[in-house]
C-alpha positions in Angstrom: 0.2 -13.9 -3.1 -3.6 -13.5 -2.3 -3.6 -17.3 -1.5 -0.6 -16.8 0.8 -2.4 -14.1 2.8 -5.5 -16.3 2.9 -3.5 -19.2 4.4 -1.9 -16.8 6.8 -5.3 -15.7 7.9 -6.2 -19.4 8.5 -3.0 -19.7 10.5 -4.2 -16.9 12.9 -7.6 -18.5 13.2 -6.3 -22.0 13.9 -3.6 -21.0 16.3 -5.7 -18.5 18.2 -7.1 -21.1 20.6 -3.8 -22.9 21.1 -2.0 -19.7 21.9 -4.7 -18.6 24.4 -4.5 -21.9 26.2 -1.0 -21.2 27.3 1.5 -22.6 24.9 4.9 -21.0 25.1 5.1 -18.8 21.9 8.8 -19.1 21.5 8.6 -22.9 21.7 5.7 -22.8 19.3 8.0 -21.0 16.8 10.8 -23.5 17.3 8.6 -26.5 16.5 7.1 -24.6 13.6 10.4 -23.7 12.0 11.9 -27.2 12.5 8.9 -28.8 10.9 9.1 -26.4 7.9 12.8 -27.1 7.5 12.3 -30.8 7.5 9.9 -30.4 4.6 11.8 -27.7 2.6 15.2 -29.3 2.8 14.5 -32.6 0.9 12.1 -30.9 -1.6 14.7 -28.3 -2.4 17.4 -30.9 -2.8 15.6 -32.9 -5.4 13.6 -30.2 -7.2 16.5 -27.7 -7.6 19.2 -30.3 -8.1 19.8 -29.3 -11.8 19.6 -25.6 -11.4 21.3 -25.0 -8.1 24.4 -22.9 -8.6 27.6 -23.7 -6.6 27.7 -22.2 -3.1 30.2 -19.4 -2.2 30.8 -17.3 0.8 28.8 -14.3 -0.5 25.7 -16.5 -1.0 26.2 -18.2 2.3 26.3 -14.7 4.0 23.2 -13.7 2.1 21.3 -16.8 3.3 22.4 -16.0 6.8 20.9 -12.5 6.6 17.7 -13.9 5.1 17.3 -16.3 8.0 18.3 -13.6 10.5 15.7 -11.1 9.2 12.8 -13.1 7.7 12.7 -16.1 10.1 14.5 -15.3 13.3 14.2 -11.5 13.7 10.7 -11.3 12.2 9.2 -13.8 14.6 11.2 -13.1 17.8 10.9 -9.3 17.7 7.1 -9.7 17.2 6.8 -11.9 20.2 8.8 -9.5 22.5 6.9 -6.5 21.1 3.6 -8.2 21.7 4.5 -9.0 25.3 5.3 -5.4 26.1 2.5 -3.7 24.2 -0.9 -5.2 23.1 -2.2 -7.2 20.1 -4.1 -4.1 18.8 -1.0 -2.0 18.5 1.0 -4.9 17.1 -1.6 -5.4 14.3 -1.8 -1.7 13.6 1.9 -1.3 12.9 2.1 -4.3 10.5 0.9 -2.3 7.4 4.2 -0.4 7.6 5.9 -3.4 6.0 5.0 -2.4 2.4 6.3 1.1 3.0 9.6 -0.1 4.4 10.0 -2.7 1.6 9.2 -0.1 -1.0 11.9 2.3 0.4 14.5 -0.4 0.7 13.8 -1.7 -2.8 14.3 1.8 -4.1 17.6 2.2 -2.3 18.8 -1.1 -3.5 17.7 -0.5 -7.1 15.4 -3.5 -7.4 12.5 -1.2 -7.9 12.3 2.1 -9.9 9.7 4.8 -9.7 9.4 7.9 -11.8 7.0 10.2 -10.0 6.7 12.4 -13.1 4.9 9.6 -14.9 1.4 8.2 -14.3 2.7 4.8 -13.5 5.1 6.1 -10.8 2.3 8.2 -9.2 0.0 5.2 -9.3 2.6 3.0 -7.5 3.1 5.6 -4.7 -0.6 6.3 -4.4 -1.6 2.7 -4.5 0.9 1.9 -1.7 -0.5 4.6 0.5 -4.1 3.6 -0.2 -3.3 0.0 0.6 -1.6 0.8 3.9 -4.4 3.3 4.9 -6.9 0.6 4.3 -5.1 -1.9 6.6 -4.8 0.8 9.3 -8.4 1.7 8.9 -9.4 -2.0 9.5 -7.5 -2.0 12.8 -8.4 1.4 14.2 -12.1 1.7 13.1 -14.6 -1.1 13.8 -18.0 0.5 13.3 -21.3 -1.4 13.4 -21.6 -5.1 12.8 -22.7 -5.8 9.2 -22.6 -9.7 9.2 -23.2 -11.6 12.4 -24.4 -10.5 15.9 -22.6 -7.5 17.4 -21.1 -9.3 20.4 -17.9 -8.2 22.1 -15.2 -10.5 20.6 -12.3 -8.5 21.8 -11.1 -11.1 24.4 -11.5 -13.9 21.9 -9.6 -12.2 19.1 -6.6 -11.0 21.1 -3.7 -13.4 21.5 -2.9 -13.6 25.2 0.6 -12.6 26.1 0.5 -13.8 29.7 2.0 -17.1 28.7 4.8 -15.4 26.8 8.1 -15.9 28.7 9.5 -12.7 30.1 12.2 -11.8 27.6 14.8 -11.1 30.3 18.4 -11.0 29.3 21.4 -8.8 29.2 20.2 -7.0 26.0 16.7 -6.3 27.2 17.9 -5.4 30.7 20.5 -3.0 29.4 17.8 -1.2 27.3 15.6 -0.9 30.4 18.5 0.4 32.4 18.9 3.2 29.9 15.5 4.5 30.9 13.3 3.0 28.2 9.9 1.9 29.5 8.4 -1.5 28.7 5.9 0.1 26.3 8.6 2.0 24.4 10.8 -1.1 24.2 7.8 -3.1 22.8 7.2 -0.4 20.2 10.8 -0.5 19.1 10.7 -4.3 18.8 7.5 -4.1 16.6 9.1 -1.6 14.4 12.2 -3.8 14.2 9.8 -6.7 13.3 8.4 -4.8 10.3 11.8 -3.7 9.2 13.1 -7.3 9.4 10.4 -8.6 7.1 10.9 -5.7 4.7 14.7 -6.3 4.7 14.0 -10.0 4.0 12.0 -9.3 0.9 14.4 -6.5 -0.3 17.5 -8.6 0.2 15.9 -11.7 -1.3 15.2 -10.1 -4.7 18.9 -9.6 -5.8 19.8 -13.0 -4.3 17.2 -14.7 -6.5 18.7 -13.0 -9.5 22.1 -14.7 -8.8 20.7 -17.9 -7.3 17.5 -18.8 -9.3 16.7 -21.9 -7.2 13.9 -20.3 -5.3 13.0 -23.3 -3.1 16.7 -23.7 -2.1 16.8 -20.1 -1.1 13.8 -20.6 1.2 15.4 -23.8 2.6 18.8 -22.2 3.3 17.0 -19.3 5.0 15.2 -21.7 7.3 18.5 -23.5 8.1 19.9 -20.3 9.6 16.6 -19.0 11.0 15.7 -22.2 12.8 19.3 -22.6 14.2 19.1 -19.1 15.7 15.6 -19.7 17.0 16.6 -23.0 18.7 19.6 -21.4 20.3 17.6 -18.5 21.6 14.9 -20.8 23.0 17.3 -22.5 25.3 18.2 -19.2 26.9 14.6 -17.9 27.2 12.7 -20.9 28.4 13.1 -22.1 31.9 10.8 -25.0 32.5 10.8 -28.4 30.8 7.0 -28.3 30.7 7.2 -25.5 28.1 8.2 -28.0 25.5 5.1 -30.2 26.0 2.2 -29.7 23.6 -1.4 -30.7 23.9 -3.4 -32.2 20.9 -4.8 -28.9 19.9 -1.4 -27.2 20.1 0.2 -30.0 18.1 -2.5 -29.5 15.4 -1.7 -25.8 15.3 2.0 -26.5 15.1 1.4 -28.9 12.1 -0.6 -26.3 10.3 1.9 -23.6 11.1 4.9 -25.6 10.0 3.4 -27.1 6.8 1.1 -24.4 5.5 2.1 -21.1 7.1 5.8 -21.7 7.0 6.9 -24.3 4.3 4.2 -23.6 1.7 3.8 -19.9 2.3 7.5 -19.0 2.4 8.0 -21.1 -0.7 5.3 -19.3 -2.5 6.5 -16.0 -1.1 10.0 -16.5 -2.5 8.7 -17.7 -5.9 6.5 -14.7 -6.1 9.3 -12.3 -5.1 11.3 -13.7 -8.0 8.6 -12.8 -10.5 6.8 -9.8 -9.0 9.5 -8.0 -7.1 9.7 -7.1 -3.4 7.5 -4.0 -3.4 4.5 -5.7 -5.0 4.9 -8.8 -2.9 4.9 -6.8 0.4 1.9 -4.9 -0.8 -0.2 -8.0 -0.4 0.6 -8.1 3.3 -2.4 -5.8 4.3 -4.7 -8.5 2.9 -4.0 -10.6 5.9 -6.3 -8.7 8.3 -9.1 -9.0 5.8 -8.5 -12.7 5.3 -8.5 -13.3 9.1 -11.8 -11.4 9.5 -13.4 -13.4 6.7 -12.2 -16.8 8.1 -13.0 -15.9 11.6 -16.6 -15.2 10.5 -16.8 -18.7 8.9 -15.1 -20.8 11.5 -15.4 -18.9 14.7 -18.7 -17.0 14.1 -17.0 -13.6 14.7 -19.0 -10.7 13.2 -17.7 -8.6 10.2 -17.8 -4.9 11.0 -18.1 -1.9 8.7 -14.5 -1.0 9.2 -13.3 -4.3 7.9 -15.4 -3.9 4.7 -14.2 -0.4 4.0 -10.6 -1.2 4.8 -10.8 -4.3 2.5 -12.1 -2.2 -0.4 -9.3 0.3 0.0 -6.7 -2.5 0.1 -8.0 -4.1 -3.1 -8.1 -0.7 -4.8 -4.5 0.0 -3.8 -3.4 -3.4 -5.0 -5.1 -2.8 -8.3 -3.4 0.6 -8.8 0.1 -0.8 -8.1 -0.5 -4.0 -10.2 -1.8 -1.8 -13.1 1.2 0.5 -12.9 3.7 -2.5 -12.8 2.0 -4.0 -15.8 2.2 -0.7 -17.8 5.9 -0.4 -16.9 6.6 -3.9 -18.1 4.8 -3.2 -21.4 7.0 -0.1 -21.9 10.4 -1.9 -21.5 12.2 -3.9 -24.1 10.5 -7.2 -24.6 13.4 -9.4 -23.7 14.2 -7.5 -20.4 11.6 -9.1 -18.1 11.7 -10.9 -14.8 12.3 -14.6 -14.6 9.1 -16.6 -14.7 9.9 -20.0 -13.3 6.9 -22.4 -13.1 5.9 -23.9 -9.7 5.7 -27.4 -11.0 7.6 -28.4 -14.2 6.2 -30.8 -16.8 7.6 -34.3 -16.7 9.4 -34.7 -13.4 7.8 -32.9 -10.4 11.1 -32.5 -8.6 13.3 -31.8 -11.6 14.4 -28.3 -12.2 13.8 -26.4 -15.4 16.2 -26.9 -18.2 18.5 -23.8 -18.5 20.3 -22.9 -21.7 24.0 -23.6 -21.5 26.1 -20.5 -21.1 28.6 -19.7 -23.8 32.2 -20.3 -22.9 34.2 -17.2 -22.3 
């Protein structure tokens, strides 16, 4: 999960220039999702061929909700929220994802916390420390520790002027009710965080019934990409929006292969092993990874707030990881999470051999 957030940080650094040049952000997401789907679909078909359970209506409905929340809603609501607020506020609200995921996991029963035990208190405390560290990184900058203290605000912010005005009957109806553009943007950003939290919380029980993690990711992208393509035709007006320059094409390739196909595949596999609450808790590492990579590749300074926030994030992650480890040691040895390897010995695309179930 730390590697996932590091690659997400690289995604922000690489696409920063492309998005500021003027590429349509919705079109960018369409190309990104289609490229990821073209990679995930054949890999999932061959790798999970032996372990993929038969499809049914309930699983199909679950995959639809995973695509609706984690792919479509997560990306689209963030774009609309960003266009009506500003990048600073959009970044500040992202650390709420672990909180929403933690609460949803508790409601759905995929996570259990006993606040009367040290492990439960460490889980709650570690989550709060981790979220506070991410918020601290966004709201407090402080003096420059590494690099020259130059104003990089304009360079670090993703310009929203190229974002198509998300006009439509839904947005117009909300504005007619008296909601201002800022309040509408805040609601969209909150919805963005809740969509990602719901994606992780819903995915955990789905993986318990459908152990083919790569196929779960591919099916999610089938519905998410279909919804994104359909929406793009209603929210883009000019044919020039679909043209990409060389730098924008490079950003799309990285976003589709690394930030989407590889990262979502690892995210699903990690969710199967660690659970949704612990997976979501690594999300606040993303601002720290972005600051670190921006220093290396863009020359952006690292400020005191980033260092202090990063220390708090690591401390919070350690507390929750330690508590989860203690809880697993206390349960019955054979009641553990599934631990499917990423690459199986022998055939790279062959699924793991599962024991035959006894006949009823």
